[in-house]
C-alpha positions in Angstrom: -30.3 30.2 28.9 -32.3 28.0 26.5 -30.6 24.3 27.9 -33.1 22.3 25.4 -30.7 23.7 22.3 -27.5 23.3 23.7 -28.0 20.4 24.8 -29.0 19.2 21.3 -26.2 20.8 20.4 -23.9 19.1 22.1 -25.2 15.8 20.9 -25.0 16.7 16.8 -21.6 17.2 18.2 -21.1 14.5 19.7 -22.8 11.8 16.5 -20.7 14.1 14.3 -17.8 12.9 16.4 -18.4 9.4 16.9 -20.1 9.0 12.9 -16.2 10.4 11.6 -14.5 7.6 14.2 -15.6 5.2 12.5 -15.3 6.8 8.4 -11.3 6.8 10.4 -11.3 4.1 12.4 -14.0 2.0 11.2 -11.0 -0.5 9.7 -9.0 -0.3 13.1 -11.8 -1.2 15.2 -13.2 -4.3 12.8 -9.3 -5.9 12.8 -9.3 -4.8 17.2 -12.4 -6.7 17.4 -11.6 -9.3 15.5 -8.4 -10.2 17.6 -10.7 -9.9 20.8 -12.8 -12.4 19.4 -9.8 -14.7 18.5 -8.2 -14.7 21.4 -11.4 -15.0 23.3 -12.4 -18.1 21.4 -8.8 -19.3 21.8 -9.7 -19.2 25.7 -7.8 -15.8 26.7 -8.2 -13.2 27.9 -8.8 -10.0 26.4 -6.5 -7.4 28.8 -7.5 -3.3 29.2 -5.2 -0.4 30.0 -5.8 3.6 30.3 -4.2 6.3 32.0 -6.4 8.5 33.6 -10.2 8.9 32.4 -9.1 6.1 29.5 -8.3 4.1 32.8 -11.7 3.9 33.9 -12.9 3.4 30.4 -10.3 0.2 30.9 -12.1 -1.0 34.0 -15.6 0.2 32.7 -15.0 -1.6 29.1 -14.0 -4.8 31.8 -16.6 -4.9 33.4 -19.2 -4.8 30.9 -17.6 -7.8 29.5 -17.5 -10.0 32.5 -20.8 -8.7 34.1 -23.1 -9.2 30.9 -23.4 -6.1 29.1 -26.6 -5.5 28.2 -27.2 -9.6 27.9 -27.4 -10.7 31.7 -27.8 -14.1 30.2 -24.9 -14.8 27.7 -21.7 -16.3 30.2 -18.8 -14.1 31.0 -16.4 -12.6 28.4 -12.4 -13.2 30.0 -11.9 -9.6 30.6 -9.3 -7.4 33.1 -8.4 -4.2 33.8 -4.7 -3.5 34.3 -5.7 -0.2 35.9 -6.7 -1.2 38.7 -4.6 -3.0 40.7 -3.5 -0.1 42.6 -1.1 -2.3 44.6 1.5 -3.5 41.9 0.5 0.4 40.4 1.9 2.4 42.9 4.4 0.0 44.3 5.8 -0.5 40.6 6.0 3.6 40.2 7.4 3.8 43.5 10.2 1.1 42.8 11.0 2.1 39.0 
């Protein structure tokens, strides 16, 4: 099997998905970004949530904002992933 060819195919397919996502969701993504910027400028936090793999993504996004993403010289952006409080999540799910 030619792994290089398969890798190229997968990357081209991923690129196509991302470009399609921007054309379909770009306006909504822009609105969401502006809402997050406004929230932080007003002294609020960005809250993330998700289910399954999306919960891991929520935690990752929050960590990147608090931890500096690629720019470690900037201040932390207040951000909390609601999916990381296992005590709350298990207590709540058991009680409801």
